[in-house]
C-alpha positions in Angstrom: -0.3 -0.1 -14.4 -3.3 -1.4 -16.3 -5.7 -4.1 -15.1 -9.3 -5.0 -15.6 -11.6 -3.0 -13.3 -13.5 -6.1 -12.4 -10.4 -8.1 -11.3 -11.3 -9.4 -7.8 -7.6 -9.4 -7.0 -7.2 -5.7 -7.5 -10.6 -4.1 -7.2 -11.6 -3.6 -3.5 -15.2 -3.0 -4.4 -15.6 -6.7 -5.3 -14.8 -7.6 -1.7 -17.1 -4.9 -0.4 -20.0 -6.2 -2.4 -19.2 -9.7 -1.1 -19.5 -8.3 2.5 -22.7 -6.5 1.7 -24.3 -9.7 0.2 -23.2 -11.7 3.3 -24.7 -9.1 5.7 -27.8 -8.7 3.6 -28.6 -12.5 3.6 -27.8 -12.7 7.3 -30.0 -9.8 8.4 -32.7 -10.4 5.7 -32.6 -14.2 5.1 -35.9 -14.2 3.1 -35.1 -11.2 0.9 -35.0 -13.5 -2.1 -38.7 -14.3 -1.5 -39.9 -10.7 -1.8 -43.1 -10.7 -3.8 -44.7 -7.9 -5.9 -44.0 -5.9 -9.0 -40.5 -4.8 -10.0 -41.0 -1.4 -8.3 -42.0 -3.0 -5.0 -39.1 -5.5 -5.0 -36.6 -2.7 -5.9 -37.9 -0.5 -3.1 -37.8 -3.3 -0.6 -34.2 -4.3 -1.6 -33.1 -0.6 -1.6 -34.5 -0.2 2.0 -32.7 -3.4 3.1 -29.4 -2.3 1.4 -29.7 1.1 3.1 -29.9 -0.6 6.5 -26.9 -2.8 5.7 -24.8 0.0 4.5 -25.7 2.3 7.5 -25.5 -0.3 10.2 -23.4 -3.4 9.1 -20.6 -2.2 6.9 -18.0 -0.8 9.4 -15.7 2.0 8.5 -12.8 -0.1 9.9 -13.6 -2.8 7.3 -13.5 -0.2 4.5 -10.3 1.3 5.8 -8.6 -2.1 6.0 -9.9 -3.0 2.5 -8.4 0.2 1.1 -5.1 -0.3 2.9 -4.8 -3.8 1.4 -4.7 -2.6 -2.2 -0.8 -2.1 -2.3 -0.3 -5.5 -0.8 -2.6 -7.1 -3.4 -1.0 -5.2 -6.3 2.4 -6.4 -5.1 1.2 -10.0 -5.0 -0.1 -9.8 -8.6 3.2 -8.3 -9.7 5.1 -11.1 -7.8 2.9 -13.7 -9.5 3.6 -12.0 -12.9 -0.1 -11.3 -13.4 -1.4 -14.6 -12.3 
């Protein structure tokens, strides 16, 4: 089966990034106001993302996400690609 790798219907990483963004803005609501040069902003964002990935993205969420792939693929087949 072929599909676009960025299809949100079939690519679980899209849903994972959504969760990371939600958690990031919840834990660090002013992250978008970070000031400084590009290196400073990048370092600050990387530190915040490390916190989110280590503490807020649960293994159970990732497992359920992975287990949902066959169901989502079947739904796309049932919808004839739509």
